[in-house]
C-alpha positions in Angstrom: 102.0 45.7 68.6 100.0 46.5 65.5 100.1 49.8 63.7 96.5 50.4 64.3 97.0 50.0 68.1 99.9 52.4 68.0 97.8 55.0 66.3 95.1 54.6 68.8 97.5 55.0 71.7 99.1 58.1 70.1 95.6 59.6 69.6 94.7 59.0 73.2 98.0 60.6 74.4 97.3 63.7 72.2 93.7 64.0 73.4 94.9 63.7 77.0 97.6 66.4 76.4 94.9 68.7 74.9 92.6 68.1 77.8 95.3 68.7 80.4 96.4 71.9 78.7 92.8 73.2 78.7 92.3 72.4 82.4 95.6 74.1 83.3 94.7 77.2 81.2 91.3 77.3 82.8 92.7 76.9 86.3 95.6 79.3 86.0 95.0 81.7 83.1 91.3 82.2 82.6 90.5 85.8 83.7 87.6 84.9 85.9 88.5 87.8 88.2 88.7 90.5 85.5 85.2 91.9 86.1 83.9 95.5 86.4 83.4 95.0 90.2 87.0 93.8 90.7 88.4 96.5 88.5 86.6 99.1 90.6 87.8 97.4 93.7 91.4 97.6 92.4 91.0 101.3 91.7 89.6 101.9 95.2 92.5 100.0 96.8 94.9 101.8 94.5 93.5 105.1 95.6 94.7 104.4 99.1 98.2 103.5 97.7 98.2 106.7 95.6 97.2 108.8 98.6 100.2 107.4 100.6 102.6 108.0 97.6 101.4 111.6 97.3 101.8 112.1 101.1 105.3 110.7 100.9 106.1 113.1 98.1 104.7 116.1 100.0 106.7 115.1 103.2 110.0 114.2 101.5 110.0 116.2 98.2 110.6 113.1 96.1 108.7 110.1 95.0 109.2 107.0 97.1 111.6 104.5 95.6 109.2 101.6 96.0 105.8 100.6 97.5 107.5 99.1 100.7 108.6 102.6 101.6 105.0 103.7 101.9 103.8 100.5 103.6 102.3 98.8 100.6 105.0 96.3 99.7 102.8 93.3 100.6 99.5 94.8 99.4 97.7 92.3 97.1 95.7 93.6 94.2 92.2 92.1 93.8 92.9 90.8 90.3 95.6 89.8 87.9 98.7 88.3 89.5 97.6 90.0 92.7 100.5 92.4 92.6 101.0 96.1 91.9 103.7 97.6 89.7 104.9 101.1 90.8 107.2 103.1 88.6 108.6 106.6 88.9 108.4 108.3 85.5 110.3 111.6 85.6 108.1 114.1 87.5 105.3 111.6 88.0 104.6 107.9 88.6 102.4 105.1 87.4 100.7 102.4 89.5 99.5 99.3 87.6 97.7 96.1 88.4 100.0 93.4 87.1 98.7 90.6 84.9 95.9 91.9 82.6 95.2 88.9 80.3 95.5 89.5 76.6 92.4 91.3 75.3 91.5 92.6 78.7 92.0 96.2 79.9 95.1 97.2 81.9 94.3 99.2 85.1 96.9 101.9 85.6 97.0 105.1 87.7 98.9 107.9 85.9 99.9 110.7 88.2 100.4 113.1 85.3 96.8 112.7 84.3 95.8 112.4 88.0 93.4 109.6 87.1 93.0 105.9 86.4 93.5 104.8 82.8 91.7 101.7 81.7 93.4 100.8 78.4 93.0 97.9 76.0 
């Protein structure tokens, strides 16, 4: 096989790898769902989860250990990786949509501020 043919095959393999990478990135990582509407939808859904967390705290005197305890272990967020991350933080908690792409805002409820924090 000639050197010229080997270079041509190597170039085709590289171009194919680049195209495949771009398709996979578009399919799995492109933040098509990170829109203002979906962020608002996540906040609305999260408000229901926050309500249940606060009701649990009022009834039991402590924050729930996880989202399953308040019936939201399987609740799918409308964007990101479709999951919620709940964390007790001393005398408060945070509830965050998991999977904000780089350069896109995170969507987090902070109980100490009693509001949603949209942060870059």
